[in-house]
N, C-alpha and C positions, 0 to 999 in steps of 0.2 A: 276715551272719547275720540272717535275718528275726526281727523281734521279735514276741512274743505280743501279743494284744489288750491295749492299755495301759489296763486298768481300774485304778483309777477316774479316771485322767487323761482318758480319752475322755468319760466321763460328765460330768466337771467342765466340759470345754470345750463339750460339746453343751448343757449347761444354762445357758450364759452368753448370753442373747439380746442382740442388738445390732441395733436397727432391724428387729425381727421376724425376724432371722436369727441364726445362731450365729456365733461367732468363726471357725468352720470353714467359712465361707460359700463359699470357693473350692476346697475339697478336690476337688470333682467334676471339675475340669478335668484332673486327672492320671489318671483312670480311664476306660478304654474302656468305653462302654456306660452309664456313669453320667450322670445328668442332674441339673440344678439341682433341688433339692427332695427328692432321694433321701436316704434315711437312711444316713449313713456306716457305721453298724453292719452294714448289709447288704453291705458291700464290704470284706471283710477284707484284700483286696490293697492297700488304702490303707496299712496298717501292716505288710504282709508282702511279702517279695520285694525284689529289687535296686532296682526303680524305685519302691518304696513310699515314702510320706510318712514321714519320720522325726521323731518327737517328740523334743524336747531331753531329755537325761538327767534334768534336774530335774523335768520333767513326767512322764516315763516311770515314774519311781519314786515318784510322789506317793502318799501313803496317805490313808485316810479320817480319820486323826487329825491330819494336817497342817493348818495354818491358811492361809487365803487372804484377802487384802484385795482387793476387787474394785471397780473404778471404772468406771462407765458414763457416757459423755458424754451430756449432755441432748439430747433430740430437737431438731434444727435446728442444733446446733453443728457446725462443720466437723470432719470426721474428722482424726485425727492424720496427719501426714506422717512415715511411718516412715523414709523416706530422710533427711529433715531431722534427725530425732531421732538416727539412727545417726551422722551427721556431727557434730551438735552435742554429743553426749555423749562422743564419742571412740571410735574403733574398738578401743581397747584393752579397754574395758569392755562392748562391744556385739558381739552376733553377729546378723547379719541376712542370711539366705540364703533369700529367698522361694520359690525353687524347691524347697527341702526342707521348709520350715516357714513358714507365712504370717505368723507373728508375729516381733517383734523381741525378743531376749533381752538383758536388761541385768543385769549383776552389779555392783550399786552398791558403790563402795569403802567399806570400813569397816562394811559391813552384811552380816549373814549370810543375809538373804532374797534371793530372785531375783525379778526382774520380767519379765513377759511382756506385751508391748504389742501390741495389734491396732489397727485403724483407729478403732474406737469404744469399745473396752473395753481396760482394762489390769488385770492382776492380779499381786500379789506373793505368793509362797509362802514360808512359814517354818515352823519347828518349833513356834514359840509365837505367840501372838496379837501380842506386841510385835514379834517379828522381821518378821512379815508387814506390820504396819501401819507400822513405821518404814521399811522398804524402800520401801513404796508412797509414803509421805510424802516421802521423800528424792527419789524419782523425780519426783514432781509439782513439788516445790520447785525442782529442777534445771531442769525444763522451763520453768517460769515465769521463772527467772533468765535463761535463754537465750532467752526470748521465743518459745518453740516451741508454746505452748498456744493461741494465738490467742484468748485471753480466754474459753476454754471453762469451764463449770462442771461439776463432777463430783460424782456421788452415790457415796459409798464405803460399803461394808459389809465387815465382817470376821467370818468364820465358820470353823468347822471344815469341811473338805471334805465330811465326811459330812452336815452340815446343808445344804450347797449342793446336793448331788446327790439328796437324799431327797425 
């Protein structure tokens, strides 16, 4: 069943710049006629139809009142290896299917927030500020403990979705 335009999730992801690109930087490869630099909002087939890109349920249903903790890796730092993270964090708590969604989805144990990690940006979503920030902190602490961050430094901000997309 095709999903409707996933607003405000689409607006949130489009608003997260990473190295002058958004976290959706590779969406265009799945659409005939789309070219790098095109606006994803001009291609509704990305989120509609059998071959469309499927946002994870947690992002599809995100609302403007939800909270997000967003971490951007500093310029010059190595991007995250999503394959290494998926293996390191354990496949029981991870969903990583790049052909359907370019990010890694992490359900941290004993935390109610969800983490979505991309090459240069990660975000945690929660119903409250604490849920989002605790899930993000747990994700980063786990990556550091497993030596998967490569010494990167991250700038983190926590805001309501409405404040990020406005």
